[in-house]
C-alpha positions as CSV (number, residue, x, y, z in Angstrom):
1,M,3.5,-0.4,-16.6
2,Q,1.0,-2.9,-15.2
3,V,0.9,-1.8,-11.6
4,A,-1.0,-4.8,-10.1
5,V,-3.4,-2.9,-6.6
6,I,-4.1,-5.6,-3.5
7,G,-6.8,-3.9,-2.2
8,A,-8.2,-2.4,-5.5
9,N,-11.3,-2.0,-3.5
10,G,-10.7,-0.8,-0.5
11,G,-10.3,2.9,0.1
12,I,-6.9,4.3,-1.1
13,G,-7.3,1.3,-3.8
14,R,-10.4,2.6,-5.2
15,R,-8.6,6.4,-5.7
16,L,-4.8,5.3,-6.2
17,L,-6.5,3.6,-9.3
18,P,-7.9,6.7,-11.8
19,R,-4.4,8.5,-10.6
20,L,-2.7,5.4,-12.4
21,H,-4.2,5.2,-15.1
22,D,-4.5,8.9,-15.5
23,V,-0.2,9.1,-15.0
24,G,0.0,6.4,-18.5
25,H,0.4,2.9,-16.0
26,D,-2.1,-0.4,-16.5
27,P,-3.7,-0.9,-13.0
28,I,-4.7,-4.3,-12.9
29,G,-7.3,-4.6,-9.6
30,V,-6.6,-7.2,-7.6
31,V,-9.8,-8.3,-5.4
32,R,-11.2,-12.0,-4.4
33,D,-15.1,-11.0,-5.5
34,E,-16.5,-10.8,-9.6
35,E,-18.9,-8.8,-8.2
36,Q,-16.7,-6.2,-7.6
37,F,-15.3,-6.1,-11.4
38,D,-17.7,-3.5,-12.6
39,S,-16.6,-1.2,-10.1
40,I,-12.8,-1.9,-10.9
41,R,-13.4,-0.9,-14.5
42,E,-15.5,1.8,-13.7
43,R,-12.0,3.1,-12.1
44,E,-9.6,2.5,-15.1
45,G,-8.5,-0.5,-14.3
46,T,-8.6,-4.0,-15.3
47,P,-9.8,-7.0,-13.0
48,R,-8.5,-10.0,-12.0
49,L,-9.5,-12.6,-8.7
50,G,-7.4,-13.0,-6.9
51,D,-8.2,-14.3,-2.9
52,L,-5.0,-13.5,-0.3
53,E,-6.0,-16.4,2.0
54,G,-6.5,-18.8,-0.9
55,T,-4.8,-18.7,-4.9
56,F,-3.6,-14.9,-6.0
57,A,-0.9,-16.2,-7.6
58,S,-2.6,-15.9,-11.9
59,A,-4.1,-12.3,-10.5
60,L,0.4,-10.9,-11.0
61,K,1.0,-12.6,-14.3
62,D,3.5,-10.1,-16.4
63,V,2.7,-7.0,-14.1
64,D,6.3,-4.7,-13.2
65,A,4.5,-3.7,-9.9
66,V,2.4,-4.7,-6.8
67,V,0.7,-2.2,-4.9
68,F,-0.1,-4.4,-1.1
69,T,-2.8,-1.8,0.4
70,A,-4.9,-5.1,1.6
71,G,-6.3,-4.6,5.2
72,S,-8.5,-7.1,7.3
73,G,-10.6,-4.3,8.4
74,G,-11.6,-3.0,11.3
75,S,-14.8,-5.7,11.5
76,T,-13.0,-8.6,11.9
77,G,-11.1,-9.8,14.4
78,W,-7.2,-10.4,14.9
79,D,-7.0,-14.8,12.5
80,K,-8.0,-11.9,9.7
81,T,-5.8,-9.5,10.4
82,L,-2.7,-12.3,10.8
83,M,-4.1,-13.8,7.8
84,V,-4.4,-10.5,5.3
85,D,-2.2,-8.0,6.9
86,L,0.5,-10.4,7.6
87,W,0.5,-13.9,5.3
88,G,-1.2,-12.4,2.8
89,A,1.7,-9.3,2.3
90,R,4.4,-12.9,2.9
91,R,2.9,-14.6,0.4
92,V,2.5,-12.2,-1.9
93,V,6.1,-10.7,-1.6
94,D,7.1,-14.7,-2.0
95,S,4.9,-14.9,-5.2
96,C,6.4,-11.0,-6.5
97,E,10.1,-13.1,-5.9
98,E,8.9,-16.8,-7.8
99,Q,7.3,-14.6,-10.8
100,D,10.5,-12.0,-11.0
101,I,8.3,-9.1,-10.3
102,D,11.0,-6.7,-8.6
103,R,8.7,-3.3,-7.7
104,Y,6.5,-2.8,-4.8
105,V,5.0,-0.5,-2.5
106,M,3.7,-1.7,0.5
107,I,0.4,0.2,3.1
108,S,2.0,0.2,6.1
109,A,1.0,2.0,9.0
110,R,1.9,4.5,11.4
111,G,3.1,3.1,14.7
112,A,4.3,0.3,12.8
113,A,8.4,0.7,13.8
114,D,7.4,0.4,17.0
115,P,4.4,-1.3,18.5
116,D,4.9,-0.9,21.8
117,T,4.5,2.6,22.1
118,G,0.8,2.8,19.9
119,Y,-2.3,3.1,20.9
120,E,-3.2,-0.2,22.6
121,P,-6.3,-1.9,20.9
122,L,-3.9,-1.2,17.9
123,R,-0.7,-3.5,18.8
124,P,-1.6,-6.9,17.5
125,Y,-1.8,-4.8,14.2
126,L,1.0,-3.0,14.6
127,V,3.0,-5.5,14.8
128,A,1.3,-7.8,11.7
129,K,1.8,-4.7,9.9
130,R,5.3,-4.2,11.3
131,C,6.8,-8.0,10.7
132,A,4.7,-8.0,6.7
133,D,6.7,-4.5,6.3
134,D,9.8,-6.9,8.5
135,Y,9.9,-9.5,5.7
136,L,9.4,-6.9,3.1
137,Q,12.8,-5.0,3.4
138,Q,13.9,-8.2,3.5
139,S,13.7,-9.1,0.3
140,D,15.5,-8.8,-2.8
141,L,12.5,-6.5,-4.4
142,A,12.4,-3.1,-4.8
143,A,10.0,-2.3,-1.9
144,T,9.6,1.0,-0.7
145,I,7.5,1.8,2.0
146,L,5.3,4.3,3.6
147,R,3.8,4.6,7.0
148,P,0.5,6.8,6.6
149,T,-1.4,8.2,10.4
150,T,-4.5,8.5,10.5
151,L,-6.8,8.7,7.0
152,T,-9.4,10.5,6.4
153,D,-12.1,11.0,3.1
154,E,-11.6,14.4,2.5
155,E,-10.5,15.2,-0.6
156,G,-7.1,15.3,-1.2
157,S,-5.3,18.2,-1.3
158,G,-2.4,17.1,-3.1
159,R,-0.3,18.7,-0.2
160,I,1.2,16.6,2.4
161,S,4.1,16.0,5.8
162,S,6.5,13.1,5.3
163,A,9.8,11.8,8.2
164,F,12.0,9.4,7.0
165,A,12.5,8.1,10.7
166,P,10.0,7.5,13.4
167,A,8.3,10.6,13.8
168,G,6.6,11.9,17.2
169,G,2.8,11.6,15.2
170,G,1.1,14.9,12.6
171,P,-2.2,15.3,10.9
172,D,-4.3,13.2,9.8
173,V,-3.7,12.4,5.9
174,S,-6.2,11.5,3.6
175,R,-6.9,8.0,1.7
176,A,-6.4,10.1,-1.3
177,D,-3.0,12.0,-0.9
178,V,-1.6,8.5,0.3
179,A,-2.8,7.5,-3.3
180,A,-1.1,9.5,-5.5
181,A,1.9,8.9,-3.1
182,V,1.7,5.4,-4.1
183,V,2.1,6.8,-7.7
184,A,5.1,9.5,-7.4
185,C,7.2,6.2,-5.2
186,L,6.3,4.4,-8.6
187,D,7.7,7.3,-10.6
188,D,10.6,8.3,-8.1
189,D,13.6,5.2,-7.9
190,A,14.8,7.1,-4.9
191,T,12.0,6.1,-2.7
192,I,14.2,2.5,-3.2
193,G,14.7,1.0,-0.5
194,H,13.2,4.1,2.5
195,T,10.6,3.6,5.0
196,I,8.0,6.9,4.8
197,E,5.6,8.5,7.3
198,L,2.6,10.1,5.7
199,Y,1.2,12.8,7.4
200,G,-1.1,15.5,6.6
201,G,0.7,19.2,5.3
202,D,1.7,21.2,2.7
203,T,4.9,20.0,0.6
204,P,3.5,18.9,-3.0
205,V,3.6,15.2,-2.5
206,E,6.4,14.3,-5.1
207,E,8.4,16.4,-3.4
208,A,7.3,14.9,0.0
209,V,8.6,11.7,-0.3
210,H,11.2,12.2,-2.7
211,P,14.6,11.3,0.1
212,P,16.5,14.6,0.7
213,S,20.3,14.6,-0.4
């Protein structure tokens, strides 16, 4: 299926595009600058322009699923967190509903379940993620929400641990393994309707994201 990746030039998005291609999906890399097009093509994606603070709906034309892995980044202020991580995510949900795009995978963050208990400087970010998650859950989309813990740039091991209810924490997880978890969720309809925390671990990714019976 055609999968639009919002935030395709980010740390998870860059690792996700080739994984989608390798398993037979058609990845669409949505970026806000044409200068990033070559990077998307190098990772087996088809580039499209879309700006979460501007116009992006056309970037979702004829796609079957959307992965939201965009983020304002740590070097910006809380204003950008609101506009990208919260408002941008909500606008993408609205656009999916308007265009009859059913499948949606959200990359959120561990701690979004209860921002009040999070690391104090990050609480505004966790609030933004929680509000975006809530909006998605209240929509009619077939959604999976992934909440990874602290991310690393280590090579993926293909093994993680997971929690289907808020957990107290766990080992850091690589961006590559989070990308693998996205692919596994897209290929496993049993993950629809679930919010899954992701940590480093020893369980194969496909098993870790499959809901317990």
